C-alpha positions as CSV (number, residue, x, y, z in Angstrom):
1,G,0.0,0.0,0.0
2,G,0.9,3.7,-0.1
3,C,2.2,3.3,-3.6
4,R,-0.2,5.7,-5.4
5,V,1.2,8.6,-7.3
6,S,0.6,11.7,-5.2
7,V,0.5,14.9,-7.3
8,G,1.8,18.2,-6.1
9,A,5.1,19.8,-7.1
10,H,6.5,16.3,-7.0
11,M,5.3,12.8,-7.8
12,K,6.4,10.1,-5.3
13,F,6.8,6.5,-6.3
14,A,7.8,3.4,-4.5
15,C,11.4,2.4,-5.3
16,V,13.3,-0.8,-4.8
17,D,16.9,0.1,-4.2
18,V,20.0,-1.7,-2.9
19,D,22.4,-0.9,-0.1
20,E,26.1,-1.4,0.0
21,H,25.7,-4.9,1.3
22,G,23.5,-6.0,-1.6
23,H,20.3,-6.0,0.3
24,S,17.2,-4.6,-1.4
25,Y,14.8,-2.2,0.4
26,F,11.9,0.0,-0.3
27,R,12.2,3.8,-0.3
28,E,10.2,6.6,-1.8
29,T,11.6,8.2,-5.0
30,D,10.6,11.6,-6.1
31,L,10.1,13.0,-9.6
32,P,10.1,16.8,-9.7
33,Q,7.2,18.4,-11.6
34,T,6.5,21.9,-13.1
35,G,3.5,23.5,-14.6
36,S,0.2,25.1,-13.6
37,A,-2.5,24.1,-11.1
38,Q,-4.4,22.5,-14.0
39,R,-1.5,20.4,-15.4
40,I,1.9,19.5,-14.1
41,S,4.5,17.2,-15.7
42,S,8.0,16.0,-15.3
43,K,10.9,16.8,-17.7
44,N,11.2,14.3,-20.6
45,Q,13.1,11.2,-19.4
46,D,15.2,9.2,-21.8
47,V,14.1,5.6,-22.3
48,K,16.5,2.9,-23.7
49,Y,13.6,0.5,-24.5
50,W,10.3,-0.6,-23.2
51,K,8.2,-3.8,-23.2
52,M,4.7,-5.0,-22.1
53,S,4.2,-8.1,-20.0
54,R,1.2,-10.2,-19.1
55,S,1.6,-12.5,-16.1
56,L,-1.0,-15.0,-14.9
57,P,-2.1,-15.2,-11.2
58,G,0.2,-17.5,-9.3
59,H,3.3,-16.6,-11.4
60,S,6.3,-15.7,-9.3
61,V,9.9,-14.8,-9.8
62,D,12.3,-15.7,-7.0
63,F,14.7,-13.1,-5.6
64,K,16.5,-11.7,-8.6
65,S,18.0,-8.2,-9.2
66,A,16.6,-6.0,-11.9
67,S,18.5,-6.5,-15.2
68,A,18.6,-2.7,-15.7
69,L,17.2,0.4,-14.1
70,T,13.5,0.0,-14.8
71,I,10.2,1.9,-14.3
72,V,7.2,-0.3,-14.0
73,A,3.6,0.8,-14.6
74,V,0.8,-1.6,-13.7
75,F,-2.2,-1.5,-16.1
76,S,-4.3,-4.4,-14.7
77,G,-4.1,-7.1,-12.1
78,Q,-2.0,-7.1,-8.9
79,M,1.5,-7.9,-7.9
80,D,3.3,-8.2,-4.6
81,I,7.0,-7.3,-4.4
82,T,9.1,-8.4,-1.5
83,V,12.6,-7.0,-0.6
84,S,15.5,-8.4,1.4
85,N,14.1,-7.5,4.9
86,G,10.8,-9.3,4.1
87,E,8.8,-6.1,3.6
88,T,6.1,-6.7,0.9
89,R,4.2,-4.0,-1.0
90,H,1.1,-4.5,-3.1
91,F,0.8,-2.9,-6.5
92,V,-2.4,-2.5,-8.5
93,R,-3.7,-0.8,-11.6
94,G,-2.4,2.8,-11.8
95,D,0.7,2.2,-9.6
96,M,4.2,2.9,-10.7
97,L,7.4,1.9,-9.2
98,T,11.1,2.1,-9.9
99,L,13.4,-0.9,-9.8
100,F,16.9,0.4,-9.1
101,D,18.3,-2.8,-7.5
102,T,20.5,-3.8,-10.4
103,H,22.9,-5.9,-8.2
104,G,22.7,-7.8,-5.0
105,Q,20.0,-10.0,-3.7
106,G,17.2,-8.4,-5.7
107,H,13.5,-8.7,-5.1
108,L,10.7,-11.3,-5.3
109,V,7.7,-10.8,-7.5
110,R,4.3,-12.6,-7.0
111,I,1.3,-12.1,-9.2
112,V,-1.7,-12.2,-6.9
113,G,-5.5,-11.9,-7.2
114,D,-7.5,-13.6,-9.9
115,E,-6.8,-11.7,-13.1
116,P,-3.7,-11.4,-15.3
117,C,-1.3,-8.6,-14.5
118,H,-0.4,-6.3,-17.4
119,A,2.6,-4.0,-16.9
120,L,4.7,-1.7,-18.9
121,H,8.5,-1.9,-18.2
122,M,10.6,1.1,-19.3
123,V,14.3,0.6,-19.1
124,V,16.3,3.8,-18.5
125,A,20.0,4.6,-18.9
126,D,20.3,6.3,-15.6
127,R,18.1,7.7,-12.7
128,G,17.3,10.8,-14.7
129,T,15.6,13.4,-12.5
130,F,14.4,10.7,-10.0
131,S,15.9,11.4,-6.6
């Protein structure tokens, strides 16, 4: 929970990051926004490539680090992500998260609920303007 994008002068996302010992953990990452009260947006962010995925309920991927810096947007279904310390967060339609744990233990993914999970994975060259 608590993964929804909150709009203000910044957009906050859940982030899976890694510490100096290779342990993954959740933190909030921030994407600065500019604009008017009616519409704000971030700066353009470079994307190396993107892909769509469809995973069936019950599918899981054991602890594995992200193959690249990745931003994930959930379009349907539900997924649980677990980090090294056992903390699990639940992501549903409309949630975005960043996977910055490109080395170390990685994270565990479980597709939960009773409908397929469709997600957009955008691989970025660097953290861009994410903090």
